[in-house]
Each structure stands twice: as structure tokens, then as C-alpha cells.
N, C-alpha and C positions, 0 to 999 in steps of 0.2 A: 693922347689917345693910345699911343704905342705902349706907354707905361701901364695903362689900364689893361691892355690886352695881355702884356707880360704878366701883370699881377693876376689876371684871371687864369692864365695858363698855370702859374705857380700854385694857385689855390686848387685848380682842378687836379694837378699832380699830387698835392697833399691829400686831397680827398680820395684819389685813386689809391695812394699808398695806404691810407687808412682802411679803405675797402679791402685791399689785398690782405692786410694784417688781420682784419676781422674774419675774412674768409679762411685764412690759414688757421686762426684760432678755432673757428667753428669746425674746420676739417679735423684738427687734432682732437677736439671734443668728440666728434662723431666716431673717429677711429678708436678712441679710448673706450667709448660706450660700447662699440661693437666688440672690442676685445673683452671687456668685462662681461658682456652678455654671453659671448662664446665660452668664456671660462666658467661662467655659472651653469650653462647648459652641459658642459663637459663634466662638471662635478655632479650635476643631477643625473646624467646618464650613467656615470660610474656608480652612483648610489643605487640606481634602478637595477643595473646589472648585478651588483652585489646581492640585492634582495632577491632577484630572480634565481641567482645561483644558489642562495641559501634555501629558497623554497624548493627548487629542483632537488637539491641534496636531501632535504628533509623528506620529500616525497619518495625518493629512491630508497632511503634508509627505512622508511615505514614499510614499503613494499618488500624490501629484503627481509625485514624482521618477520613480516607476515608469512612469507614463503618459507623462511627458516622454521618458524613455529609449526607450520603445516607439515613440513618434511619430518621434523622431530616427532610430531604426533603420529604420522603415518608409519614411521619406522618403529616407534614404540608399539603401536598396534600390531604391526606385522611380527615383531619380535615376540609379543605376548601370544599371538596365534601359533607361531612356530613352537614356542615353549609348551603351550597347552597340548598341541598335537604330539610333541615328543613325550610329554608326561603320560599321555594316554597310552602310548605304545611302549613305555619303558618295561612293563611286565613281560610283554611279548619278546622284547629284545633280550632281557635277562634270561628268560627260558631258552631262547635260541642259543645264547652264548654258553649257558650251563650245559645244554644238551650237546654242544660241540666239544666242550672241554671233557665232559664225562665219556663221551663215545669214543 
């Protein structure tokens, strides 16, 4: 009877050791899966941030180009207006200068 009890205890210990090893293996697998998932999320977020940065940069460049084009158009228009006004008064200016030089 004692021998059977000892045998039963030894079998229980072996079973417990096996359960511990299985639990450790499962724990390692869970940790590796969690690490792999975290790494995958990290890569996805990095890609998402790169895309957002590219989109923001493209939008800012488009706005800057539009503002630049408007500025150039406005400046060209203003320059043309000033040139036209100056051309209209060139005769008066020449007469004034000639009058001052001759007098």
C-alpha cells in the first residue's frame, strides 16, 4: 500500500512537472505573439504617420503654390497698372522737365 501511495505521488509530481512545462511553453508563446503583434502595430503606425506627413506636406505645398501664384498675379497686375499710369503721364513729365531746363 505504501508503495502504491509513493507511486501515486511520483506520478502526480510528473504530471505537475508536465503541466508546469506546458504552462511555461504556452506563456512563451503568448509573450511571443504579443511581441509580434506589438511590432506589427508599430510598423503600421509608422506607415500611417508617414502617409499623414506626406499628405500634410502635399497639402501645404499646394496651398503655398496657390498663394505664390496669386501673389505673382496681383503683383503683375499692380505693376501693369503703375506702368499704364506712368505712360499716360509721361508727356506731362517731359513737358515739365523741358520747361524747367529751358527756363
